[in-house]
Structure formats: structure tokens, C-alpha cells
C-alpha distance (Angstrom), angle and dihedral (degrees) to the residues before:
residue distance angle dihedral
M1 . . .
F2 3.85 . .
I3 3.81 90.8 .
L4 3.83 90.8 52.1
F5 3.81 91.0 49.4
F6 3.84 91.7 47.6
V7 3.80 93.6 47.7
S8 3.79 90.4 46.5
S9 3.81 91.5 51.1
Q10 3.83 90.6 49.0
L11 3.81 92.4 48.9
K12 3.82 91.5 48.1
A13 3.82 91.2 51.6
Q14 3.81 91.7 46.8
E15 3.80 91.1 46.6
N16 3.83 89.4 55.2
N17 3.83 92.0 41.3
I18 3.78 87.9 -129.9
G19 3.79 94.8 124.9
S20 3.75 124.4 -124.7
D21 3.78 97.7 -123.5
S22 3.81 114.3 93.3
S23 3.78 94.2 -142.8
S24 3.84 90.1 53.9
I25 3.79 90.9 48.4
K26 3.79 91.7 47.4
Q27 3.81 89.7 51.0
Q28 3.83 91.0 52.3
I29 3.80 90.6 50.6
L30 3.82 93.0 47.0
E31 3.82 89.6 49.4
F32 3.79 89.8 50.8
N33 3.80 90.0 49.8
S34 3.80 92.6 48.8
D35 3.83 92.2 47.3
Y36 3.80 90.7 49.4
W37 3.82 93.4 53.9
K38 3.81 90.9 44.7
A39 3.81 88.3 54.6
Y40 3.84 89.0 47.3
N41 3.80 91.7 52.3
A42 3.80 91.6 46.5
C43 3.84 91.4 44.9
D44 3.79 87.0 -128.5
V45 3.80 95.3 167.3
E46 3.83 94.1 178.4
K47 3.82 91.5 53.2
I48 3.81 91.9 47.3
L49 3.80 91.3 49.8
S50 3.80 91.5 47.9
M51 3.83 87.9 57.3
E52 3.83 93.5 52.3
S53 3.77 127.7 82.5
E54 3.83 117.4 -122.2
D55 3.82 90.0 -108.2
I56 3.82 96.5 47.8
E57 3.79 115.3 163.0
F58 3.75 115.5 -161.1
Y59 3.84 118.4 -170.8
H60 3.80 115.0 -166.2
D61 3.80 122.9 -179.1
R62 3.80 91.0 -143.9
G63 3.79 104.5 24.6
G64 3.79 100.9 41.8
L65 3.80 131.2 -136.4
T66 3.78 124.4 -28.5
I67 3.84 117.5 -170.5
G68 3.81 125.0 -169.5
Q69 3.72 133.6 12.2
S70 3.80 95.3 -92.0
E71 3.80 90.3 57.9
S72 3.80 90.4 43.3
K73 3.80 89.6 54.8
K74 3.82 90.8 54.9
V75 3.81 91.4 50.1
W76 3.80 93.7 48.7
E77 3.80 94.1 45.1
N78 3.82 89.6 51.2
F79 3.79 91.9 46.2
C80 3.78 92.8 49.2
K81 3.81 98.5 46.9
K82 3.80 94.5 76.0
K83 3.77 111.3 126.3
E84 3.81 104.1 -169.5
W85 3.81 103.8 38.6
K86 3.77 138.5 30.2
L87 3.79 127.1 -166.7
E88 3.81 118.4 -135.7
A89 3.81 121.3 -161.2
I90 3.79 119.2 -151.1
L91 3.81 118.5 -163.4
M92 3.78 114.4 -127.7
D93 3.79 117.0 -137.2
D94 3.81 102.0 -109.3
I95 3.81 104.3 77.6
K96 3.77 115.6 160.9
V97 3.79 123.6 -155.8
Y98 3.82 123.6 -166.8
E99 3.80 124.8 -174.3
L100 3.79 120.4 -139.3
K101 3.77 116.3 -150.7
D102 3.79 136.2 -178.2
S103 3.81 113.0 -154.5
G104 3.76 88.7 -19.0
N105 3.82 95.6 -49.6
L106 3.76 117.8 119.3
Y107 3.81 111.5 -127.9
A108 3.79 104.4 154.8
A109 3.78 145.7 4.6
I110 3.77 137.5 -148.9
I111 3.79 124.7 -139.5
I112 3.78 120.6 -163.5
G113 3.79 120.8 -175.6
E114 3.77 149.9 139.7
L115 3.80 129.6 -114.7
S116 3.73 134.7 -159.4
F117 3.80 117.5 -156.4
H118 3.79 135.9 -148.7
A119 3.80 124.7 -166.2
I120 3.77 109.4 -140.2
R121 3.78 118.9 -155.4
L122 3.80 103.3 -140.3
S123 3.80 95.3 -153.2
D124 3.79 92.6 67.8
G125 3.83 106.9 1.9
E126 3.79 93.7 -116.8
K127 3.79 113.6 157.9
F128 3.81 126.9 -142.5
P129 3.81 127.5 -172.8
A130 3.82 106.6 -103.4
G131 3.78 105.2 178.5
F132 3.77 143.9 -96.0
S133 3.82 138.7 -82.0
S134 3.78 142.8 178.2
Y135 3.78 126.4 -126.6
T136 3.74 138.7 -168.7
T137 3.77 121.3 -169.0
V138 3.79 131.1 -172.2
L139 3.83 115.0 -152.4
N140 3.77 123.1 -165.4
Y141 3.73 123.2 -160.5
E142 3.84 104.1 -123.0
N143 3.81 127.7 174.5
G144 3.79 93.2 -20.5
E145 3.81 96.0 -45.3
W146 3.76 139.7 85.3
R147 3.80 113.7 -110.1
M148 3.80 129.4 -173.3
S149 3.79 107.6 -120.6
R150 3.83 101.7 166.3
A151 3.76 129.9 21.4
L152 3.78 130.4 -178.4
S153 3.79 121.6 -167.3
Y154 3.80 111.4 -174.7
N155 3.80 148.0 138.4
H156 3.81 92.6 57.1
R157 3.76 109.5 -178.1
D158 3.76 139.5 167.9
S159 3.77 121.6 -97.3
R160 3.81 93.3 -118.7
């Protein structure tokens, strides 16, 4: 019975191209996380939207709740249209990844991390410390790719 369960779990992981090895899965999740924050820093709205699920829910302790990709697009376009300043997120070192499984099959993952921010004055590129925040992200494995389905951005604080 155990062998059947183990083989079934391995086949399910291979079928989804997720990988069955936790270190491989963690690497995929960390790469997703890194790519997301690179897109954030570049204000690459199309890339960000491609990483979100259609039913994205984004909870922000200062900006409120955004539900659905069409609303998310409006928020990102507004955020990225600033002409004088740009916000840069820097990932802090301690990023935690947790796998979520159902009957041994991986279906989602949680990322928990901390960010530090710089405000960049676009006229001369000068950077200024702009604070810190915490984030928690839920990724679902959809159609062979990881997609952000829930995001929480909280504990925003000054850099003092």
C-alpha cells in the first residue's frame, strides 16, 4: 500500500512537472519569488499579471484589498505611472517556503519574507531608504506553472 501511494505521488509530481524533491520545489518557488520582485522593481505590469491567478486577492495594510486580475491591473498601472519617484524592493535574506500537500500531492506553496525599500528619485537616480515590510504569498500550481493566488503585504514601517 505504501509503495502504491509513493509511486502515485511521484507520478503526480512528474505529471505536473513540479518535481518530487523538496529542494527542487523550493528552488522553483524561490525563483518565482525573485522573478516577481524583479518585475515589481521594473514595473513590468504584464509580467506581474502573468504571474497572478485570475482570482488574485491582494491584501495590503495601507492600500486595502484588491480582488481579481482586472482590479490588480488597475492598481499596478497606477503604481507604475509615477514620474518623479520609483519604489525599489530589496529581498531580505530570511525567506521561508512551505509546501502545501493534499494526500501527499503538492498543490500550493507559501512564501514568507521581509523587504526593505528604497525610493529612487528618477531625475537623478538618487536612492533614499523608504522602510520595510513583511509579505506572505500563496502560490498555486496551475496549468504547469506557479501562480500567485493570495498576497499579503503588511507590517509596513519606516526605516528609522
